[in-house]
C-alpha positions as CSV (number, residue, x, y, z in Angstrom):
1,M,0.0,0.0,0.0
2,A,1.4,3.4,-1.0
3,K,2.3,5.8,1.8
4,K,0.0,8.8,2.3
5,L,1.3,12.3,1.9
6,V,1.1,13.9,5.4
7,V,1.0,17.7,5.6
8,K,1.7,19.2,9.0
9,N,1.9,22.7,10.4
10,S,5.1,24.6,10.4
11,P,7.8,24.7,11.6
12,H,8.8,21.6,9.6
13,Q,11.7,19.3,10.6
14,L,14.2,19.6,7.7
15,S,17.2,19.0,9.9
16,P,18.2,17.6,13.2
17,D,17.4,21.0,14.8
18,H,13.8,20.2,15.5
19,S,11.4,22.5,17.5
20,R,12.2,21.0,20.9
21,R,16.0,21.3,20.3
22,I,15.6,24.9,19.2
23,M,13.4,25.8,22.2
24,I,15.9,24.3,24.6
25,D,18.6,26.4,23.1
26,V,16.5,29.5,23.6
27,I,16.0,28.5,27.2
28,I,19.7,28.1,27.7
29,A,20.4,31.4,26.0
30,L,17.9,33.1,28.5
31,I,19.6,31.6,31.6
32,P,22.3,34.4,31.9
33,T,19.5,37.0,31.7
34,L,17.5,35.1,34.4
35,I,20.5,34.8,36.6
36,A,21.2,38.6,36.2
37,A,17.5,39.4,37.1
38,C,17.8,37.3,40.3
39,V,21.0,39.0,41.3
40,I,19.7,42.5,40.5
41,F,16.1,42.2,41.7
42,G,16.2,39.3,44.1
43,L,14.7,35.8,44.2
44,R,11.2,37.1,43.4
45,A,12.4,37.3,39.8
46,L,12.9,33.6,39.8
47,L,9.4,33.1,41.4
48,V,7.7,35.2,38.7
49,T,9.6,33.4,35.9
50,V,8.9,29.9,37.2
51,F,5.2,30.9,37.8
52,C,4.8,32.2,34.3
53,A,6.6,29.2,32.6
54,G,4.5,26.7,34.6
55,T,1.2,28.6,34.0
56,C,1.9,28.7,30.2
57,V,2.7,25.0,30.1
58,L,-0.4,24.1,32.1
59,T,-2.6,26.4,30.0
60,E,-1.4,24.7,26.8
61,Y,-1.9,21.3,28.3
62,V,-5.5,22.0,29.5
63,F,-6.5,23.9,26.3
64,R,-5.4,21.0,24.0
65,R,-7.1,18.4,26.2
66,I,-10.3,20.4,26.0
67,A,-9.9,20.9,22.3
68,K,-9.1,17.2,21.9
69,R,-5.8,17.8,20.1
70,D,-2.5,16.1,20.4
71,N,-0.6,17.6,23.3
72,T,2.4,19.7,22.4
73,I,3.9,20.8,25.8
74,S,6.9,18.5,25.1
75,D,8.2,20.9,22.4
76,C,9.0,23.4,25.2
77,S,7.6,26.4,23.2
78,A,5.0,27.2,26.0
79,A,7.8,27.2,28.6
80,V,9.8,29.6,26.3
81,T,6.8,31.9,26.0
82,G,6.3,32.0,29.8
83,I,10.0,32.8,30.5
84,I,10.1,35.6,27.9
85,L,6.8,37.0,29.1
86,A,8.1,37.0,32.7
87,L,11.3,38.8,31.7
88,N,9.2,41.5,30.1
89,L,7.4,42.2,33.4
90,P,8.4,44.3,36.4
91,V,9.6,42.2,39.3
92,G,6.8,43.4,41.6
93,I,4.0,42.2,39.3
94,P,1.2,40.6,41.2
95,L,1.0,36.9,40.3
96,Q,-2.7,37.1,39.4
97,M,-1.8,39.6,36.7
98,A,1.0,37.5,35.5
99,F,-1.5,34.6,35.3
100,F,-3.8,36.7,33.1
101,G,-0.9,37.5,30.8
102,C,0.0,33.8,30.4
103,I,-3.6,32.9,29.5
104,V,-3.7,35.6,26.9
105,A,-0.3,34.5,25.4
106,I,-1.1,30.8,25.2
107,A,-4.9,30.3,25.0
108,V,-5.8,33.4,23.0
109,V,-2.7,34.3,20.9
110,K,-1.2,30.8,20.3
111,Q,-3.8,28.0,20.6
112,L,-6.9,29.7,19.2
113,F,-4.9,30.1,16.0
114,G,-3.9,26.4,15.9
115,G,-0.7,26.3,18.0
116,L,3.0,26.6,17.3
117,G,3.7,27.9,13.9
118,Q,0.2,29.2,13.2
119,N,0.1,32.2,15.5
120,F,0.7,35.4,13.4
121,V,1.9,37.5,16.3
122,N,4.4,36.8,19.0
123,P,2.5,35.5,22.1
124,A,4.7,37.0,24.7
125,I,4.8,40.4,23.0
126,T,1.0,40.5,22.5
127,A,0.4,39.5,26.1
128,R,2.7,42.3,27.3
129,V,0.9,44.8,25.2
130,V,-2.5,43.6,26.5
131,M,-1.2,43.9,30.1
132,L,0.2,47.4,29.5
133,I,-3.2,48.5,28.3
134,S,-5.1,46.6,31.1
135,F,-2.8,47.4,34.0
136,P,-0.8,50.5,33.0
137,K,0.1,51.6,36.6
138,V,1.4,48.2,37.7
139,M,3.1,47.4,34.5
140,T,5.2,50.7,34.7
141,A,6.0,50.5,38.4
142,W,9.7,49.7,38.0
143,V,11.7,48.8,41.1
144,T,15.1,50.4,41.4
145,P,17.7,47.7,42.1
146,A,19.3,47.7,45.6
147,M,22.7,47.3,43.9
148,A,22.1,50.8,42.3
149,K,22.7,52.4,45.7
150,A,19.0,52.9,46.2
151,V,16.5,51.5,48.8
152,D,15.4,48.0,47.8
153,G,11.8,47.9,46.6
154,V,11.5,51.6,45.8
155,S,9.9,52.5,42.5
156,G,11.9,54.8,40.3
157,A,11.9,56.2,36.8
158,T,13.7,54.2,34.0
159,P,16.5,55.9,32.0
160,L,14.1,56.2,29.1
161,A,11.6,58.1,31.3
162,L,14.3,60.4,32.4
163,L,15.4,60.9,28.9
164,K,11.8,61.7,27.9
165,A,11.6,64.2,30.7
166,G,14.8,65.9,29.6
167,D,16.6,64.9,32.8
168,T,19.8,63.7,31.3
169,A,21.8,64.7,34.5
170,S,20.1,61.8,36.4
171,L,20.8,59.1,33.9
172,P,22.9,56.2,35.1
173,S,26.5,55.7,33.9
174,T,27.2,53.6,30.9
175,S,28.6,50.8,33.0
176,D,25.4,50.8,35.2
177,L,23.3,50.7,32.0
178,F,25.4,47.8,30.6
179,F,25.2,45.7,33.8
180,G,21.6,46.4,34.6
181,L,21.9,48.7,37.7
182,H,18.8,50.7,36.8
183,G,15.0,50.4,36.8
184,G,13.2,48.3,34.2
185,S,11.6,45.0,33.5
186,M,13.4,41.9,34.8
187,G,14.9,40.8,31.5
188,E,15.7,44.1,29.8
189,V,18.1,45.8,32.2
190,C,21.3,43.7,31.9
191,A,22.7,44.2,28.4
192,A,25.7,42.0,29.3
193,A,23.6,39.0,30.0
194,L,21.5,39.5,26.9
195,L,24.6,39.7,24.7
196,L,25.8,36.4,26.1
197,G,22.5,34.8,25.1
198,F,22.8,36.4,21.6
199,V,26.3,34.9,21.1
200,Y,25.1,31.5,22.2
201,L,22.2,31.6,19.7
202,L,24.5,32.6,16.9
203,I,27.0,29.8,17.7
204,R,24.2,27.3,17.8
205,K,22.8,28.8,14.5
206,V,19.4,29.1,16.1
207,I,19.1,32.7,14.7
208,T,20.9,34.8,12.1
209,P,22.2,38.2,13.2
210,T,20.3,40.1,10.4
211,T,17.2,41.2,12.3
212,P,18.9,42.0,15.7
213,L,21.7,44.0,14.1
214,C,19.4,45.9,11.7
215,F,17.0,46.6,14.6
216,M,19.8,47.9,16.9
217,A,21.7,49.8,14.1
218,T,18.5,51.6,13.2
219,V,17.8,52.6,16.8
220,A,21.4,53.9,17.1
221,V,21.3,55.9,13.8
222,M,18.0,57.5,14.7
223,A,19.2,58.4,18.1
224,L,22.3,60.1,16.6
225,L,20.1,62.0,14.1
226,S,17.9,63.2,16.9
227,G,20.9,64.5,18.9
228,Q,20.7,61.8,21.6
229,D,23.1,59.3,23.0
230,P,22.6,56.0,21.0
231,L,24.1,54.0,23.9
232,V,21.4,55.1,26.2
233,H,18.7,54.0,23.7
234,L,20.4,50.7,23.0
235,L,21.2,49.8,26.7
236,T,17.8,50.8,28.1
237,G,14.3,49.6,27.5
238,G,13.5,46.4,25.6
239,V,15.6,46.9,22.5
240,M,18.1,44.1,23.1
241,L,15.6,41.7,24.7
242,G,13.2,42.4,21.8
243,A,15.8,42.3,19.1
244,I,17.4,39.1,20.2
245,F,14.6,37.0,21.6
246,M,11.3,38.2,20.1
247,A,12.1,39.8,16.7
248,T,13.7,36.5,15.7
249,D,10.7,34.3,16.4
250,Y,10.4,31.8,13.5
251,A,6.6,31.8,13.2
252,T,6.0,35.6,13.3
253,T,9.0,37.0,11.4
254,P,10.1,36.9,7.7
255,A,11.7,33.8,6.3
256,T,14.1,35.5,3.9
257,E,17.3,37.3,4.9
258,T,16.1,40.4,3.0
259,G,12.8,40.2,4.8
260,R,14.5,39.9,8.1
261,A,16.6,43.1,7.4
262,V,13.4,45.0,6.5
263,F,11.7,43.6,9.6
264,G,14.6,44.8,11.8
265,I,14.8,48.2,10.3
266,G,11.0,48.6,10.6
267,C,11.1,47.6,14.3
268,G,13.9,50.2,14.9
269,V,12.1,53.0,13.1
270,L,8.8,52.3,14.9
271,T,10.6,52.0,18.3
272,M,12.4,55.3,17.9
273,G,9.3,57.0,16.5
274,I,7.3,56.1,19.6
275,R,10.2,57.0,21.9
276,L,10.8,60.4,20.3
277,L,7.3,61.5,19.2
278,G,4.9,59.4,21.3
279,T,3.6,59.9,24.8
280,L,5.1,56.5,25.9
281,P,8.8,56.4,26.7
282,E,9.1,52.9,25.2
283,G,7.9,51.4,22.0
284,V,9.6,48.0,21.4
285,S,6.6,45.8,22.1
286,F,4.3,47.8,19.9
287,A,6.9,48.0,17.1
288,I,7.5,44.2,17.0
289,L,3.7,43.5,17.2
290,F,3.0,45.9,14.3
291,M,5.8,44.3,12.2
292,N,4.5,40.8,13.0
293,I,1.3,41.8,11.3
294,L,3.3,43.0,8.2
295,T,5.4,39.8,8.0
296,P,3.2,38.0,5.4
297,H,3.5,41.1,3.1
298,I,7.2,41.3,3.7
299,D,7.6,37.7,2.8
300,T,5.6,38.1,-0.4
301,L,7.7,41.1,-1.5
302,T,11.1,39.6,-0.7
303,R,10.4,36.0,-1.8
304,T,13.1,34.7,-4.1
305,K,11.7,34.0,-7.6
306,P,12.4,30.5,-9.0
307,F,15.3,30.4,-11.4
308,G,14.1,29.9,-14.9
309,G,10.5,30.4,-14.0
310,V,8.1,31.5,-16.8
311,K,5.4,34.1,-16.1
312,R,2.0,32.5,-16.6
313,E,0.0,34.1,-19.4
314,A,-3.4,35.5,-18.7
315,A,-6.3,33.4,-19.9
316,V,-8.0,34.8,-23.0
C-alpha cells in the first residue's frame, strides 16, 4: 500500500534541529538574563519566571485536552513563551496579573490560531501589550535595584523616562546601564547577559544576526540623528531583549534574509518613532507587534523568484 502524503503545520523538521532542540537552546540562552535578574532584583524574579513558565505549560496542556488535540507541551515552546513574558514584566507584578498574561499568550494568541507555527503575532509580546493596556500603573511600576545604591523595593523612573523628561543629568552611567543597575523589567536591564545569550544563539545557529543587528543599528542611527546618545537608547528599554529573543521568532517574522533586514529596520524605526514622538517612553513591544502583522506582506515582497520560471499568461 502506498504511503499517504502527510501535511503538517510549520515549523517543519528539515534537519536535526527540530522544534524541541531549538526551544531548549533558547531557554539556555535566556539563563544568563534570568540569573542577572535574580542578582539585580532578588529571588522574586525567579518566582515570577517559574510561575509564568509553569502557567503557560499548564494552560497549553489544558487547552489542547479540552480541544481534543495532540498535546504539544513537550516541544517546550510554551515554557519559552512563559519565560520571555516573565522577563518582560516588572519584578513586583502581582501573580494574578502574570497569570492573566499567560492565559492571553497561550490560550488566545497561540492556541486559538492552531498552536505553534500558526500564530501570526508573538504570544509574549502580545500578552505584554495587553497587560500594558489593562494594568498601566502596575506594568510601569519599576523597582530600582538595591545594587544601584537605592533603597530596595522603591519605585523609580527608568532611564528612558528620564530621557523623555529631559533629565539627562540623572541618567545612570554607561557601566550601570550595561550591567543592569537601573529600573526596568526583569529581563531588559542587563545588556551584558542579553549579549551572552545572543552569542550562544549565533553559535548554535538558532538565529541569524540580520534582524537583531538591523534593529539595533536603526535605533542607534535614529538616536544620533535626533541628537541623543545612541548607547542610552540601546542599553535601556527592551531593544536588546526584543531584538534578540522576540524579533527572531520563526513563526512571526520573515523567512528570507532580505525580509529579516526589512523587519529589523521597521522595528527600529517604529521603536524610535514612539520614543521620540509618542507619549510613551518605550515602543519596542508595539513595534514588534506591528511588524509581526506585516510579516506576510514582507515575505511576499522579498520571496526569491524560481530560477528559470516563466510568467503565466493571462487566460483569453
